[in-house]
N, C-alpha and C positions, 0 to 999 in steps of 0.2 A: 582551447581546453576540452579536454575530454571529460564525460562525465565521470566524479570520483567514484570510486567504491565505497560501501556504507563505512567501511572502518576509516577510510581517509576524511570522512565528515565530522567525526569525534571532535576535533580541534574547533571545527566551525561552530557546533552546539555549544561546546563548553565556553567559548570565547564570547558568545552573545550573553550566556547565562553568567558569566563571571562577575558582573555588576550586583549580583544577588538579588534583582528583581525578577519577578513572576512574568513569563511571555506566554502568549498564546501559542499553539501550533501553528496556525496559519501565518501568524506574524514571523515566528521562526523561520518557517519555510522560505517566505519572502526574503527576509534579511539574509539568508544562507545563499539563496541563489542570487541575490544581487552582487555577492562576493565572488562568483563563479565565473562570470562572463561566458555564459553558454551560448552557443548558437541557436536560432530559432528552432532548428532541427534537433539539437540536442534536448532543448527545453520541451519539446513536443513528443519525444521519444517515448513510447509506451513498451511495456513488457508483454508476454504472452496473455497475461490476464487482463490487459486493457488499462492498468495503472501507469501513470506517469513515473518513468523509470527516476527521475531525480527525486521526486516526493516520497517515493517507495524506499529509496535508499536513506534520505533523510529520517525517515520514520523508524527504520531498522537502527540507525545511529543512536536515536533517542531510547529505543527499546533496550538496546545493549547496555547503554549508559546507565539507565534506570535499574537495569538487573544487577548492575555492578555497586549500585547505590550512590553513584555520583550525582544523579539528578533524581527529581521525585515529581510527583502531580498530587496537589493537595486538593486539586478539583479537576474535573474532566477537561481534557484539551489545552491545559496549561501546565506549564514546566518552570521549575526554579533549581538551582544548585543545592546542594547539599553541604553540611561543612566537611564531608569525606570529599566531596568533590573539589571544594575549594583547596584543599590539602594537596590533593593530586595535581591540580594545575600549577600549584606553586614549586612542586618538586620536578615536573616533567613539562619538558617544552612541548612534546609531542605523545598524545595518548593513542595506544596501540592494543591490540586484542592480548597481547602479551602481559601487559600492563593491568587489564581487566582481570586476567587470570591470576591475579594476586588476591583478590577477595573471593572468599568463601561463596557469597551469594551468586556470583558469576559463574563461578566453577561447577556449582549445583544447577544452576539454569542451564549451562551449556551441555551437562551430561543428560539432564531430563531431556532437554529440546532435541538432541542428537538420537537418542533411544527412540523417541516418539515420532521423530520425523523421518527415521530411516525408511522405515515401510512406504510411508507417504511419497517421498522422493521417489522410490522405485516404482510406485504405482504410476505416478506423474510420468516418468520416463518411458513406461511401457505403453501409456495412453497416447503420448505423443509419437513414439515409435509406429505403433499400431495406425494412428491416423495419416501418418506420412507414408506408410506403406500401401495403405488403401488408396491414397490419393495417386501414388504413384502406378499402382495397378489400373486405376481409372484412366490415367493419362494415356497410359499404353494401349488400352482398348479403345479410347477415343482416337487415338492417332490411327490405329487400323482403319476406323472407319473414315476418317479425314482421306485415307489414301484412296479409298475405293469409291468415292463420290464423283460425281461429274463436276466439269469446270464451272456450270453456272450455280450450282450449289455451294461450291468452293466460295465463289465469289459472293454469295449472298451472305454467307456465315461469317466471313470475314467483315464485310461491311457492318453487319450486325454487332460484332464484337467491337470494331472501331467506335461506331455510335456510342456504346456503353463505356468505352473507355475516354469519350469525351472529344471525338473527332467528327466533324458534320459535313455535309454540302460538298460532296465528290464532284469534281469536274474532270471528265477525261479529256486529256491532251492529244491534239491533232497528230503530234509526233509519234502517238502510239502505234499508228498505222505502218510506220516504219520501223518500229521496235518489236512489235508482238504478234502474236498469232492468238488463234482462239482460247488458248489456255493462260495467257497473259492480260494484265490491265495495268495501264499506268495513267496517273492523273495527279490532279492537285486536291488535297483535303484540308479542312481548316480546322484548328484546334481550338476547343472552347465553343460555347455557345454564341459566344459574340464574334466568333470567327475572324480573329485577329492576326493570328499565326499562321501562314501557309507551310504546309508539309506536302512535299512530292512522295506519292506512294506507288509502289509496284507490287502487283499481286501475282505470282507464278505458281499455277497447278501443274505438277508432273503426276504422268501416269506410269512411270517407270521408277527405277530405283537408283538414277543418277543424283549425282551433288550438284549444288550451285557453284560455278568457280567464279573466279574473279574478272573473267572476261565479261560476263553479264554485269557485274558489279561496276565496272568501268563504263559502261553503257548507261546505266543507272545513273553514276554519279554525274555524266555527261549531260543528262536530262536536269539536273540539279543546277548546274553552272549554266544551261542555257536559259533557264526560267528564273535566274538570279535569286535562288532560294537555298538556305543552307541546312535546312531540315530535312530527311528523308527517313522513310520506313519501308524496308522489303520484306514481304511476307511470303514464305512458301511452305508446302507440305512436307519437304525434305531437309536435308542438311546443308550446311555451307562448308565448303573445303577450307581447310586451315589457310590457305593461299587467299581465299577470298575474305576471310575474317582478317587476318593480317592487313591486307589492302585497306580495307575500311578504316581500321584503327589508326592508319598512317594519314588519315585525311583529318590534320589538326583543325583545319577551317569549317568542317561539315560536321554535322551531329546527325549520325545515321544509326537506325536501329535496325537489327537483323532480327527477325522472327523467323524460327525454323520450326518443323513440325512438332517438336517436343515442346517448344516454348509456346506455340500457338495452343497446343492442348491444355496446357497449363494454365493458360490465360482464359481459355473458354471454361475450364471449371472455376476459376476465381471469379469470373463475370456471369456465369450461369447462362452461357451459349450452348445449347446441344446437351446441357445437363441441368439438373434441378435439385434442391436440397429436399430429401426424403426424411431426414431426422436430424435432430439437433439436440447436443447434449451441453449442459452448462457445469462447470466445476467451480465450486465456491470455496474461498478460503477466507480464514478469519481477520478480520481489519485488526491489527494489534492497537493502531492509533485510536480506535473507537473507544477502548478499554485502557486508554493512557492513565487513567485516574486509579486504576485498580492497584 
């Protein structure tokens, strides 16, 4: 089951409060989440503000129902159903925004909220757009530098990046002598500090503008089969041809990650390899759940 939208959670909130008892916000969250059968990934998914998506949406469902007068908070962080709320659930099997718009308090809330938040949303979009544009330009500049460095520095920064990503203890393969030249490295690296999972890695730095074709990927996959390992990472400073990407995607029994120059630059930005954070801005928002008793 995917994470429900906030308006799809109205019935869950009202269903819990239908017994006319008072429930704490944390208990309501727990009871609703237990009914949703979400995966661990969905339960831990966070939005751009760092909030858990599911709890954020349950909170908005409560806020909207409260603004419509269907539930209320007599004390902070607690909720109960109102007499109006009882009437609504008796008449309606499913509560929607269309039903909530029947109530003056909700229409007034939506009108005021939309007018006030319109500029805020525009500003948020502008900030995100500017942030993405800045990082895209930074990635392009970083890629230009990657193309110009010598093979030894490329190898060094790649291993530093892999270490930060949780890969350790590289061991060169003897077969490398038959596969590689001075601008290539092939070996085994271990995933996690406990080194439980083996991963075959191939690093190739080009000094020209050619692309990596599927013939080199065939040789790389041959190394995986030869070592009896089903995980591999191929890192280069240039691009992979469409034939190479398609060929790798056809290897259903193997888990191979292709990292081209653009992806490499993006990862270097993310993990602060060859880059550093020179400024940081935090954008705050009001936590409506904190003021649920208002």
